C-alpha positions as CSV (number, residue, x, y, z in Angstrom):
1,M,0.0,0.1,-0.2
2,D,1.6,3.4,-1.0
3,S,1.5,6.6,1.2
4,K,-1.4,8.1,-0.8
5,T,-3.4,4.7,-0.2
6,V,-2.5,4.9,3.3
7,E,-3.8,8.7,3.8
8,K,-7.1,7.9,2.2
9,S,-7.9,4.9,4.1
10,G,-7.3,6.4,7.5
11,K,-5.4,3.6,8.6
12,R,-2.2,5.2,9.7
13,P,-2.7,7.6,13.1
14,R,-1.9,11.1,12.0
15,V,-0.8,14.2,13.5
16,V,-3.3,16.7,13.3
17,R,-1.6,19.9,12.1
18,E,-3.1,20.9,8.7
19,K,-3.5,24.3,9.9
20,L,0.1,24.9,10.2
21,F,0.5,23.6,6.7
22,A,-2.1,25.9,5.3
23,D,0.4,28.1,4.2
24,A,3.2,25.6,3.1
25,F,2.8,26.5,-0.8
26,R,0.4,29.1,-0.8
27,Q,0.7,31.1,-4.0
28,E,0.3,34.7,-3.4
29,P,-2.4,36.9,-4.7
30,A,-3.4,37.2,-8.1
31,G,-1.3,40.4,-9.5
32,F,1.2,39.7,-7.1
33,D,4.5,41.5,-8.3
34,R,7.8,40.0,-7.1
35,G,10.6,42.6,-6.0
36,Y,13.8,42.0,-7.5
37,F,17.6,43.3,-6.6
38,G,20.7,42.6,-8.3
39,F,24.1,43.6,-9.0
40,L,24.3,42.8,-12.7
41,T,22.6,44.9,-15.7
42,D,21.6,43.0,-18.9
43,A,24.8,43.8,-20.6
44,D,26.4,42.5,-17.2
45,V,24.7,39.3,-17.8
46,A,25.5,39.0,-21.4
47,F,28.9,39.9,-20.6
48,L,29.7,36.9,-17.9
49,K,27.3,34.4,-19.8
50,A,29.8,34.9,-22.5
51,R,33.0,34.4,-20.5
52,V,31.3,31.3,-19.0
53,E,31.1,30.0,-22.9
54,D,34.8,31.0,-23.5
55,I,36.1,28.7,-20.5
56,L,34.1,25.5,-21.7
57,A,34.8,26.0,-25.4
58,D,38.1,27.5,-25.3
59,Y,39.6,25.6,-22.3
60,G,37.1,23.0,-21.2
61,V,36.4,20.8,-18.2
62,A,38.3,17.3,-17.1
63,I,35.6,14.5,-17.4
64,L,36.8,11.2,-15.3
65,H,34.2,9.0,-16.4
66,P,35.3,7.2,-19.7
67,E,31.6,6.9,-21.0
68,A,30.6,10.5,-20.9
69,Y,34.1,11.3,-22.1
70,Q,33.3,9.1,-25.2
71,R,30.0,10.7,-25.7
72,F,31.1,14.4,-25.4
73,L,33.4,13.6,-28.0
74,A,30.7,11.9,-30.1
75,A,28.4,14.8,-29.7
76,G,31.1,16.9,-31.4
77,A,33.1,18.2,-28.4
78,K,37.3,18.4,-28.7
79,P,40.0,17.1,-26.4
80,G,41.4,19.8,-24.1
81,K,45.1,20.4,-23.7
82,D,45.5,17.9,-20.8
83,A,44.3,14.3,-20.0
84,N,40.7,14.1,-19.6
85,R,39.8,17.6,-20.8
86,I,37.3,18.0,-23.6
87,R,36.1,21.4,-25.0
88,M,32.4,22.2,-25.3
89,P,31.5,23.9,-29.0
90,R,29.3,26.9,-28.3
91,E,26.6,25.2,-30.7
92,L,26.2,22.4,-28.5
93,I,26.1,24.5,-25.1
94,R,23.2,26.7,-26.7
95,E,21.8,23.4,-27.9
96,A,21.8,22.0,-24.5
97,M,20.8,25.0,-22.5
98,A,17.8,25.4,-24.9
99,A,16.9,22.1,-24.7
100,T,16.8,21.5,-20.8
101,P,13.6,21.8,-19.2
102,K,12.5,24.8,-17.5
103,S,10.6,23.8,-15.4
104,V,10.7,21.1,-12.7
105,R,8.2,19.1,-10.2
106,L,9.6,18.1,-7.0
107,G,6.9,15.8,-5.7
108,G,5.5,14.8,-2.4
109,K,3.9,11.6,-1.3
110,V,1.1,13.3,-0.8
111,A,0.1,15.5,-3.2
112,R,-0.5,18.7,-1.0
113,Y,3.3,18.6,-1.2
114,D,4.0,18.7,-4.6
115,I,6.5,21.6,-5.9
116,D,6.2,23.0,-9.4
117,L,9.2,25.3,-9.9
118,P,9.2,28.1,-11.1
119,R,6.2,28.9,-8.7
120,A,3.2,30.6,-10.4
121,D,3.9,33.8,-8.6
122,R,7.8,33.9,-8.9
123,G,8.4,33.1,-5.0
124,F,10.6,30.3,-3.4
125,V,10.9,27.2,-1.3
126,M,13.0,26.7,1.5
127,R,14.7,23.5,2.3
128,T,16.5,22.1,5.2
129,G,20.4,22.0,5.5
130,T,22.2,18.8,4.0
131,G,25.3,17.3,4.8
132,A,26.0,18.4,8.6
133,H,27.8,15.8,10.5
134,G,26.8,17.4,14.0
135,Y,23.8,18.0,15.6
136,V,22.5,20.7,18.5
137,D,19.9,18.7,20.8
138,P,17.1,20.9,21.4
139,R,16.8,19.8,24.8
140,D,19.5,21.0,26.2
141,A,21.6,22.6,23.5
142,S,24.5,19.9,23.8
143,Y,26.2,19.1,20.4
144,R,26.8,15.3,19.2
145,N,27.5,13.5,16.2
146,M,24.8,13.2,13.8
147,D,23.1,9.8,14.3
148,L,19.6,8.6,13.1
149,K,17.8,9.5,15.7
150,A,18.5,13.1,14.8
151,V,17.6,12.5,11.4
152,G,14.2,11.5,12.7
153,E,14.2,14.4,14.7
154,I,14.9,16.8,11.9
155,A,12.2,15.2,10.0
156,A,9.7,15.6,12.3
157,V,10.4,19.5,13.3
158,A,10.7,20.2,9.1
159,N,7.3,18.4,8.8
160,T,5.9,21.2,10.8
161,L,7.7,24.3,9.2
162,D,5.4,26.1,6.9
163,Q,8.3,27.8,5.0
164,V,10.0,24.2,4.2
165,G,9.2,22.3,1.2
166,F,11.4,19.5,1.2
167,I,14.3,17.8,3.2
168,A,17.6,16.8,2.8
169,H,19.4,14.1,4.6
170,S,22.6,14.6,6.7
171,F,25.7,12.5,6.8
172,V,25.2,10.0,10.0
173,H,28.0,8.2,12.3
174,G,27.1,5.1,14.1
175,V,26.8,3.4,11.1
176,P,29.5,2.0,8.1
177,A,30.8,5.2,7.2
178,V,30.6,3.9,3.3
179,T,27.0,3.6,3.6
180,S,26.1,6.6,5.6
181,D,24.1,8.1,3.1
182,I,22.1,5.0,2.4
183,H,21.2,4.8,6.1
184,S,20.6,8.5,6.5
185,F,18.4,8.6,3.2
186,G,16.4,5.3,4.2
187,H,15.6,6.7,7.3
188,L,14.3,10.4,6.2
189,V,12.5,9.0,3.6
190,G,10.0,6.9,5.8
191,R,9.6,9.9,8.0
192,S,8.4,12.8,5.9
193,E,5.7,13.2,3.5
194,K,7.5,16.1,1.8
195,H,10.2,16.0,-1.0
196,V,13.4,14.5,0.1
197,W,16.9,15.5,-1.2
198,M,19.2,13.1,-2.0
199,Q,23.0,13.2,-1.8
200,P,25.0,10.0,-2.6
201,Y,28.8,9.7,-0.9
202,Q,30.1,7.4,-3.4
203,W,29.1,6.0,-7.0
204,E,28.6,2.4,-5.4
205,N,26.0,3.8,-3.5
206,V,24.0,5.7,-6.2
207,D,21.4,2.9,-7.4
208,Y,21.0,1.6,-3.7
209,L,19.6,5.3,-3.0
210,M,17.6,5.3,-6.0
211,K,15.8,1.7,-5.4
212,I,15.0,3.1,-1.9
213,A,13.3,6.2,-3.7
214,A,11.6,4.0,-5.8
215,I,10.2,1.9,-2.8
216,A,9.3,4.9,-0.9
217,A,7.3,6.0,-4.1
218,G,5.7,3.1,-4.6
219,G,7.7,1.8,-7.4
220,E,10.0,2.8,-10.3
221,D,7.1,3.9,-12.5
222,A,5.5,5.9,-9.8
223,L,8.9,7.2,-9.0
224,R,9.2,8.3,-12.6
225,A,5.4,9.8,-12.5
226,N,5.9,11.9,-9.7
227,P,9.5,12.4,-8.3
228,I,9.5,12.2,-4.4
229,T,13.3,13.0,-4.6
230,S,15.6,14.8,-6.6
231,C,19.6,14.2,-6.7
232,I,22.8,16.5,-6.2
233,T,25.1,16.0,-8.8
234,C,28.4,18.2,-7.9
235,S,31.5,19.3,-10.0
236,F,34.8,19.3,-8.1
237,T,36.0,22.6,-8.5
238,P,37.6,23.9,-10.7
239,L,36.4,22.4,-13.6
240,E,36.5,18.9,-13.0
241,F,33.6,16.6,-13.0
242,K,34.1,13.3,-10.7
243,Y,33.2,9.9,-11.9
244,M,30.9,9.4,-9.2
245,D,28.7,12.5,-10.0
246,T,28.4,11.6,-13.8
247,H,27.1,8.3,-12.6
248,V,24.4,10.4,-10.9
249,I,23.5,12.2,-14.0
250,L,22.8,8.6,-15.9
251,Q,21.1,7.2,-12.8
252,A,18.9,10.2,-12.8
253,G,18.0,9.6,-16.3
254,K,17.1,6.4,-15.9
255,Y,14.8,6.9,-12.9
256,G,13.3,10.1,-14.2
257,V,14.7,12.0,-10.9
258,P,15.3,15.8,-11.3
259,L,19.0,16.9,-10.7
260,H,20.3,20.1,-8.9
261,A,23.7,20.6,-10.8
262,C,25.6,22.0,-7.9
263,S,29.1,24.1,-7.9
264,L,30.9,24.8,-4.6
265,P,33.6,27.1,-5.3
266,S,35.8,28.5,-2.2
267,S,36.9,32.2,-3.6
268,G,40.6,32.1,-3.1
269,G,41.1,28.6,-2.8
270,T,39.2,26.6,-5.7
271,A,38.0,30.0,-7.5
272,P,40.0,33.1,-7.8
273,L,39.5,35.6,-5.0
274,S,36.7,37.8,-6.5
275,V,33.4,37.8,-6.4
276,P,32.1,37.5,-9.8
277,A,35.2,35.2,-10.8
278,M,33.4,33.1,-8.7
279,A,30.2,33.2,-9.8
280,V,31.7,32.8,-13.5
281,M,33.6,29.5,-12.1
282,A,30.1,28.3,-10.6
283,S,28.0,28.7,-13.5
284,A,30.6,27.5,-16.0
285,E,30.6,24.1,-13.8
286,I,26.5,24.2,-13.7
287,V,26.3,24.8,-17.4
288,G,29.0,22.3,-18.0
289,M,26.6,19.7,-16.1
290,T,23.9,20.8,-17.9
291,V,25.4,20.1,-21.0
292,M,26.3,16.6,-19.7
293,A,22.9,15.6,-18.6
294,H,21.7,16.6,-22.2
295,I,24.0,14.4,-23.6
296,L,23.8,11.5,-21.3
297,A,20.2,11.9,-19.9
298,P,18.2,14.1,-22.3
299,G,15.1,15.8,-21.2
300,T,16.1,15.3,-17.5
301,P,15.4,18.7,-15.4
302,V,18.2,20.5,-14.1
303,I,18.3,22.7,-11.2
304,A,21.1,25.1,-11.3
305,T,22.6,25.0,-7.6
306,P,25.3,27.6,-7.2
307,L,26.7,26.8,-3.5
308,M,29.4,30.2,-2.7
309,F,32.0,30.0,-0.1
310,T,34.8,32.5,0.4
311,L,38.2,31.5,2.4
312,D,38.8,33.6,5.0
313,M,42.5,34.9,4.0
314,R,43.2,35.3,7.9
315,T,42.3,31.6,9.1
316,G,41.7,29.7,5.7
317,S,38.0,28.7,7.0
318,A,35.6,28.4,4.7
319,L,32.7,31.0,4.9
320,Q,29.3,30.9,3.7
321,A,27.8,33.8,4.9
322,C,30.3,36.7,4.3
323,V,29.8,39.9,2.5
324,E,31.7,38.4,-0.8
325,S,29.8,35.0,-0.6
326,V,26.3,36.9,-0.1
327,Q,27.6,38.9,-3.0
328,A,28.4,36.0,-5.4
329,A,25.0,34.2,-4.5
330,N,23.3,36.8,-5.4
331,I,25.5,37.0,-8.8
332,S,25.1,33.8,-9.8
333,V,21.4,33.2,-9.0
334,Q,20.9,36.0,-11.3
335,L,23.3,34.8,-14.3
336,M,21.5,31.2,-14.0
337,K,18.1,32.7,-14.1
338,R,18.6,35.6,-16.5
339,G,21.4,34.4,-18.8
340,W,19.8,30.9,-19.2
341,G,16.1,30.9,-17.8
342,M,17.1,27.9,-15.3
343,V,15.1,27.1,-12.2
344,A,17.9,28.5,-9.3
345,H,18.7,27.0,-5.9
346,S,21.2,28.3,-3.6
347,Y,21.9,29.0,0.4
348,G,19.0,31.1,1.5
349,S,20.2,30.6,5.1
350,G,23.0,29.3,7.3
351,S,26.0,31.2,9.1
352,D,29.6,31.1,10.1
353,T,28.9,30.8,13.9
354,P,28.7,27.5,15.3
355,D,25.4,28.7,17.7
356,V,22.3,29.9,17.5
357,D,23.1,33.7,18.3
358,V,22.8,37.2,17.2
359,Q,25.7,36.9,14.4
360,G,23.8,34.2,13.1
361,M,20.8,35.7,12.8
362,A,22.3,38.5,11.2
363,E,24.2,36.8,8.6
364,R,21.2,34.8,7.9
365,A,18.9,37.5,7.3
366,L,21.3,39.0,4.8
367,L,21.9,36.1,2.8
368,M,18.3,35.4,2.7
369,Q,17.3,38.5,1.6
370,A,20.3,38.9,-1.0
371,V,19.4,35.5,-2.4
372,A,15.5,35.8,-2.6
373,L,15.9,39.3,-4.1
374,A,18.1,37.9,-6.7
375,G,15.2,35.4,-8.0
376,A,16.1,31.8,-6.3
377,D,13.6,29.5,-6.7
378,I,14.8,27.3,-3.5
379,L,16.8,28.8,-0.6
380,G,18.6,26.0,1.2
381,G,20.4,25.8,4.5
382,V,17.6,25.8,7.0
383,G,18.9,25.0,10.1
384,Q,22.3,24.8,9.6
385,L,25.5,26.4,11.4
386,E,29.0,26.7,11.6
387,C,29.1,27.0,7.4
388,A,26.8,23.9,6.7
389,T,28.5,21.7,9.0
390,V,26.4,21.5,12.0
391,F,22.1,21.3,12.1
392,S,20.0,22.9,14.9
393,P,16.5,22.2,15.1
394,V,15.6,25.3,16.9
395,Q,17.5,27.5,14.4
396,A,15.4,25.5,11.6
397,V,12.2,27.2,13.6
398,L,13.7,30.5,13.7
399,D,14.7,30.4,10.0
400,N,11.0,29.4,9.1
401,E,10.0,32.9,10.4
402,I,12.6,34.5,8.6
403,G,11.6,32.9,5.5
404,A,8.0,34.0,6.0
405,M,9.3,37.4,6.6
406,V,11.3,37.4,3.7
407,R,8.6,36.3,1.3
408,R,6.4,39.0,2.3
409,L,9.4,41.4,1.9
410,I,9.7,40.4,-1.8
411,R,6.2,41.2,-2.3
412,K,5.8,44.4,-4.0
413,P,3.0,46.2,-2.4
414,S,0.5,47.4,-4.9
415,L,0.2,51.0,-6.0
416,E,-3.5,51.2,-6.9
417,L,-5.6,54.0,-5.8
418,E,-7.5,51.4,-3.7
419,A,-4.4,50.2,-2.1
420,L,-3.6,53.3,-0.7
421,N,-7.1,54.0,0.5
422,W,-6.7,57.3,-1.1
423,E,-10.2,59.0,-1.5
424,E,-10.3,58.6,2.5
425,M,-6.7,59.8,2.6
426,M,-7.8,62.8,0.7
427,R,-10.2,63.9,3.2
428,I,-8.9,62.8,6.3
429,R,-9.8,65.3,9.1
430,A,-7.4,67.2,11.3
431,G,-6.4,64.8,14.6
432,G,-7.9,61.9,12.5
433,H,-7.3,58.2,12.1
434,F,-7.8,55.4,10.3
435,L,-8.0,52.8,13.0
436,D,-12.1,52.6,12.0
437,S,-11.5,52.9,8.3
438,A,-12.9,50.4,6.0
439,H,-10.1,49.8,4.7
440,T,-8.0,49.2,7.8
441,I,-10.8,46.5,8.6
442,A,-10.7,44.9,5.3
443,T,-6.9,44.8,5.1
444,C,-5.9,44.5,8.7
445,R,-5.5,40.6,8.3
446,D,-3.2,40.5,5.6
447,Q,-0.6,41.8,8.0
448,L,2.1,39.2,8.8
449,Q,1.7,37.8,12.0
450,P,4.9,36.1,13.6
451,K,4.7,32.6,15.0
452,V,8.0,32.8,16.7
453,F,9.1,36.1,17.0
454,L,7.9,38.0,19.6
455,R,6.1,41.6,19.8
456,Q,5.5,42.6,23.6
457,G,6.2,45.2,26.1
458,R,8.9,45.3,28.8
459,G,6.1,44.6,31.7
460,D,5.1,41.4,29.7
461,Y,8.7,40.4,29.1
462,E,9.8,40.6,32.2
463,K,6.6,38.6,33.6
464,S,7.3,35.9,31.2
465,Q,11.1,35.5,32.8
466,R,12.7,37.3,30.0
467,R,11.5,34.5,27.7
468,T,13.2,34.9,23.9
469,A,12.0,33.7,20.3
470,F,14.6,31.4,21.2
471,D,12.7,29.8,24.1
472,V,9.5,29.7,21.6
473,A,11.1,28.5,18.7
474,R,12.9,25.5,21.1
475,E,9.4,24.9,22.7
476,A,8.0,24.4,19.0
477,A,10.7,22.3,18.0
478,L,10.3,19.8,20.9
479,A,6.5,19.7,20.8
480,A,7.0,18.5,17.1
481,I,9.8,15.9,17.7
482,A,7.3,14.4,20.6
483,A,4.3,14.7,18.3
484,A,5.8,12.7,15.4
485,P,4.8,9.2,14.8
486,E,7.0,6.5,15.5
487,E,6.2,4.4,12.8
488,G,6.7,7.0,10.2
489,F,4.6,7.6,6.9
490,L,5.1,4.5,4.9
491,S,3.6,0.9,5.1
492,E,5.2,-1.9,6.9
493,D,6.0,-3.7,4.0
494,Q,7.9,-0.5,2.4
495,T,9.8,-0.2,5.4
496,R,11.0,-3.7,5.5
497,E,12.3,-3.7,2.0
498,I,14.5,-0.4,2.8
499,A,15.5,-2.1,5.9
500,A,16.6,-5.1,3.6
501,L,18.0,-3.2,0.8
502,T,20.4,-1.1,3.5
503,A,21.5,-4.2,5.0
504,H,22.6,-6.0,1.2
505,A,24.3,-2.5,0.8
506,D,26.2,-2.7,4.3
507,V,27.4,-6.1,3.2
508,H,27.8,-5.6,-0.5
509,I,29.2,-2.2,-0.6
510,T,31.6,-2.9,2.2
511,A,32.9,-6.0,0.6
512,A,33.6,-4.4,-2.5
513,Y,36.0,-1.9,-1.0
514,A,37.6,-4.6,0.5
515,G,37.9,-6.1,-3.0
516,A,35.8,-9.0,-2.1
517,V,32.6,-8.6,-4.3
518,S,30.9,-6.1,-6.7
519,V,28.2,-4.4,-6.0
520,I,24.7,-4.1,-7.5
């Protein structure tokens, strides 16, 4: 029995939270106009777009997957100056970018969580942070290595966050390291009805992960019809495509799974120490992966995913929320959307501090505004701390609140005379007010009301023993964890089948690394 059948049957106990989800993927009102902010003019976009083509056509990229390398040559690419490097003809680049779908469906296990991008209102969805190795327990703020219990708690909290459209799995400890992604993804996919983002850690694991997704979807045909997962494929900056990530593209095409073509340059390290140069590097790698998808898996939706980092020149630490990274994220999103019309995804939340603190709130608010105003379709990083290495459920609840504020911020206010309440404004008496205005009464409920942030005076604040938004967010996270159904959202048969496949992976992939057997 698949999850949609289970929902209709009423056999599975459910947590009543429909009201919390009322705004989950709400489209903005008719006539909504989105505000944009970016550093690039149309001429700038054309200039940088030409530089991207120059890199790919005149210098090229290294491709370490033999089959992909040969198929590039067959498509008209030319060998580069060093081993494994190919140069892409401009005609091939333009053909691929034109042919790649400009929209994508990220399916949920139930219809209300389906996400179609770009949104009709040109707004965004958010997703949780991925790849974290550490976890901050919301009960006592203690830190520990990420484990399967923490993954379940992340899902429980994310299930209740109305701005979060989909959930990413993390690296887990306490299981074989070579199959950590399989354990984490298998555990997560059964604990949410939202779309789940897949991140393979090595090529041998990709087919296991796809098979788990197919089980959770109700079969391979069901997965193709409604992809409940999408998969990241990463470049290896600068300008190299590993075997594993090329294999991901092939398997995504086989299973009908959308791709997030991800570049993670570090300015001053793997990319030049320049904001626009970093954006060009990321865009070249994303366009290169999109061309590869066009050759290896034609018709596969590709989401441009520049995740921008800057090296601190004093310490060598990677930073995701410094001013340079924020600017680069804004520029790269503009370039991918305005230059090629792609669905765009970047960090819209995250900080470089290791704790839920005032620095982190300032950094993630700045980052979220810059990326949302650039036109990003997906804002990633909800809940992540310490440059994407740690996850905090309390921070995730706070990020959800910021996301609601930013969603409203980018909604350009109407300038219609009715919206201005013009006639009444023109006849207001001296000393008058608008409290009892028909316009005020009709529109007052459109104000954004916070769920976590506080609006109280000193007296109430002191009476509450100085309770803060952090305390409210912590209570919300703990309530979500406590209310989550222990059995998850899959049938017993699906859960058993995923567990068996995970156990098979533990044996066979571990043995394969020891040189004993091959994997499926």
